[in-house]
C-alpha positions as CSV (number, residue, x, y, z in Angstrom):
1,L,18.4,16.0,6.2
2,Y,19.3,14.1,9.3
3,Y,18.0,10.9,7.8
4,C,19.7,11.6,4.4
5,Y,23.1,11.7,6.1
6,G,22.7,8.3,7.8
7,G,20.6,9.3,10.9
8,K,17.9,7.2,12.2
9,I,14.5,8.5,13.2
10,D,13.2,7.3,16.6
11,E,10.3,4.9,16.3
12,E,8.2,7.1,18.6
13,D,8.9,10.2,16.5
14,L,8.1,8.2,13.3
15,Q,4.8,7.1,14.8
16,S,3.7,10.5,16.0
17,N,4.7,12.3,12.8
18,A,4.2,9.6,10.2
19,S,1.9,11.7,8.0
20,E,4.2,14.7,8.0
21,I,7.3,12.5,7.4
22,L,5.5,10.9,4.5
23,E,4.8,14.2,2.9
24,A,8.4,15.4,3.3
25,A,9.9,12.1,2.1
26,D,7.6,12.0,-0.9
27,R,8.3,15.6,-1.8
28,F,12.1,15.2,-1.6
29,D,12.0,11.6,-3.0
30,I,13.6,9.9,0.0
31,V,12.3,6.4,-0.8
32,N,13.5,4.5,2.2
33,L,12.1,7.1,4.6
34,K,8.9,7.1,2.7
35,L,8.5,3.4,3.0
36,E,9.4,3.4,6.7
37,A,6.9,6.2,7.4
38,E,4.2,4.4,5.3
39,A,4.6,1.2,7.2
40,C,4.4,3.0,10.5
41,Y,1.4,5.0,9.3
42,V,-0.4,1.8,8.3
43,E,0.2,0.4,11.8
44,T,-1.3,3.4,13.5
45,V,-4.0,4.7,11.2
46,E,-7.6,4.1,12.3
47,L,-9.8,3.4,9.3
48,T,-13.5,3.9,9.3
49,V,-16.1,3.5,6.7
50,D,-16.8,7.2,6.9
51,D,-13.3,8.3,5.8
52,I,-12.1,5.3,3.8
53,I,-12.4,6.9,0.3
54,E,-10.5,10.0,1.5
55,T,-7.7,7.7,2.8
56,I,-7.6,5.6,-0.4
57,T,-7.4,8.6,-2.7
58,Y,-4.6,10.1,-0.5
59,A,-2.7,6.8,-0.7
60,D,-3.2,6.7,-4.4
61,S,-2.1,10.2,-5.0
62,K,1.2,9.6,-3.1
63,N,1.8,6.1,-4.5
64,L,1.4,4.6,-1.0
65,A,0.7,1.0,-2.2
66,L,0.9,-0.5,1.3
67,L,-1.6,2.0,2.7
68,K,-3.9,1.6,-0.3
69,E,-3.8,-2.2,0.2
70,H,-4.5,-1.7,3.9
71,C,-7.6,0.4,3.0
72,M,-8.8,-2.2,0.4
73,D,-8.3,-5.0,2.9
74,F,-10.4,-3.0,5.4
75,L,-13.2,-2.6,2.7
76,G,-12.9,-6.3,1.9
77,R,-13.5,-7.2,5.6
78,A,-16.1,-4.5,6.3
79,D,-19.8,-5.1,6.6
80,K,-20.9,-4.8,2.9
81,A,-24.3,-3.4,3.8
82,E,-22.7,-0.6,5.9
83,V,-20.2,0.1,3.1
84,A,-23.0,0.3,0.5
85,E,-24.9,2.7,2.7
86,K,-22.1,5.0,3.8
87,V,-19.5,5.0,1.1
88,S,-19.8,6.9,-2.2
89,F,-17.6,5.2,-4.7
90,D,-18.3,8.2,-7.1
91,D,-15.3,9.9,-5.5
92,M,-13.0,6.9,-5.9
93,P,-11.0,6.7,-9.1
94,S,-12.3,3.8,-11.2
95,R,-8.8,2.4,-11.7
96,L,-8.8,1.5,-8.0
97,M,-11.6,-1.0,-8.4
98,T,-9.0,-3.6,-9.5
99,D,-7.2,-3.2,-6.1
100,L,-10.6,-3.6,-4.3
101,M,-11.4,-6.7,-6.2
102,V,-8.0,-8.2,-5.5
103,A,-8.4,-7.5,-1.8
104,M,-11.8,-9.1,-1.8
105,A,-10.6,-12.1,-3.7
106,R,-7.6,-12.5,-1.3
107,S,-9.9,-12.3,1.7
108,E,-12.2,-15.0,0.3
109,R,-9.3,-17.3,-0.8
110,K,-9.3,-20.7,0.9
111,S,-5.7,-21.5,0.2
112,S,-2.7,-19.3,-0.4
113,R,-0.4,-20.6,-3.1
114,G,1.4,-17.3,-3.3
115,D,2.5,-17.9,-6.9
116,E,0.5,-15.3,-8.7
117,L,1.9,-11.8,-8.8
118,S,-1.6,-10.3,-9.2
119,M,-2.7,-11.8,-5.9
120,M,0.5,-11.1,-3.9
121,R,0.5,-8.6,-1.0
122,V,2.4,-5.3,-1.6
123,S,5.0,-6.2,1.0
124,D,5.7,-9.4,-0.8
125,L,5.9,-7.6,-4.2
126,R,8.3,-5.1,-2.7
127,R,10.5,-7.8,-1.2
128,L,10.6,-9.7,-4.5
129,A,11.4,-6.5,-6.4
130,H,14.2,-5.6,-3.9
131,E,15.7,-9.1,-4.2
132,K,15.8,-8.5,-8.0
133,G,17.4,-5.1,-7.6
134,L,14.3,-3.3,-8.9
135,G,12.6,-0.2,-7.5
136,V,10.3,-0.8,-4.6
137,D,8.4,2.5,-4.5
138,G,5.3,2.8,-6.6
139,S,1.9,1.4,-7.1
140,R,0.9,-2.3,-6.9
141,E,0.5,-2.2,-10.7
142,M,4.0,-0.7,-11.2
143,L,5.6,-3.3,-9.0
144,I,3.8,-6.1,-10.9
145,A,4.8,-4.7,-14.3
146,S,8.4,-4.2,-13.2
147,L,8.6,-7.8,-11.9
148,K,7.0,-9.2,-15.1
149,D,9.3,-7.1,-17.3
150,D,12.2,-8.6,-15.3
151,D,10.9,-12.1,-16.2
152,V,10.6,-13.2,-12.6
153,V,9.8,-16.8,-12.3
154,I,7.9,-17.7,-9.1
155,V,8.5,-21.1,-7.8
156,E,5.8,-22.9,-5.9
């Protein structure tokens, strides 16, 4: 409630309680707090090959696009042999494979034109949506669809 009435949550409290704050902000639909807590959580979470699918499915279930992208980037940079050995993709929803492929393509990209919505980072999609007065909470796919529906023209 403190946050809803204009209060600011201390950075240290946000870092130490990011997961709990995320849950509460998601439950009560406090979008700005959810986005702040998500960004903080992404900065502090320690990803491992052993728990990556659990983190990805959590991010997907809460529409935490930034966290999901962070996980996919981790997988894109990880040792592919170790991932193949330790990660069971059976537990990962198949619709998330697109996000994984985008992360891998982005990590292999030699130059960054930044003009394709499908290759943009979540933070850039959110910034663009915010500039257009569109909602910024939601999955990567929702952000892209919203921007395309708004007929956003990206200039090189």
